[in-house]
N, C-alpha and C positions, 0 to 999 in steps of 0.2 A: 863309255862302258855302260854295261847295264846288268841287271840281276837276272839270273835263270834257276830254275828248279832242276835239279838231276834226280831222277827217280826211274827205276827200271831201264837204265841205260839210255834214257831219253832226256835232252835238254829242252826245257819249256820256259819261255820268258814269263817273268812275274813282275808285278808293279810293287815295288818296295821302295819307300821314300825313307832313307836314312842317312845321317850326316856323321854318325858315330857307329862304332862297333855295338855298343849297348844298345842303340836303337835298332839296328840290324838284328841283333840277337832276339829282342823282344818281337819284332815283326816276324822273324823266322819261327819263333816259338808258337806263334798264333797259327802260322801256315802248317807247321809241323804236327800240332794237336789236331788240326782238322783232318790231316792225312793219315796220321799214325795213331792217334789216340793220346794216351799219357806219354810223356817224354821223360825218360830216366836220366838222360846226358846229353850234353852238347859239346861240340869241339870247335875250336877256332884256329884257322891258319891264316897268315897274312904275309904277302911278298910282293915287293914291287908294285904296290897300289892294288894288288888283287886281294881279294878276300874269299875264303870258302869257310862256310858254316856247315857242320854236319849235326844232325839231331837224331838221336837213338831212342828207340823203344825197346828196352831190355836186352840190349846187344844182339837183338835178332833183326830188327827191321830199322832202316835208316833213310833218310833224305839228305840231299845236300842243296844248300843255296850258294851260287857263285856269283860274285861281283868280278866281272872281267871282260875285256874285249875278245878274248880267247878262252872260253870255259874249258875246253878239252885240254889244253896246254895247263892251265890252272889246276885241273883235277889231277893230272900227273905229277905236278909240282907238290900237291897236297900229299899224294902217296909217298912221295920222296920225303916230305916233312915228317910223315908218321915214322918212317925208318930212322930218320935223324933226330927225332924227339923236339922238333919245332912246333908240333901241333899241341895246343893246350885244350885239355878237356875239364869240364866241371859237371858236377851233378846239377840236374834241373830242380829247381825249387817249385813246390806245389804240386 
């Protein structure tokens, strides 16, 4: 499995080395700030070894980082998780 950036309906491989969700969030915040500027909130979804992190700039712009062997399937599962309440969102600090 590998990490990909999902932005503007395009999946792009990215090099993230993380062994925990917290490390992945920190790496993702760095990438998201470079792309979006300030980050107001981030969301985390986990399922069957897959991870999706979504980073928001004022609920208008977002990017997603996906750890999965099938990122498109994981993206669909994330959207299902939003409906069922399994996506956890937090305010970004700083």
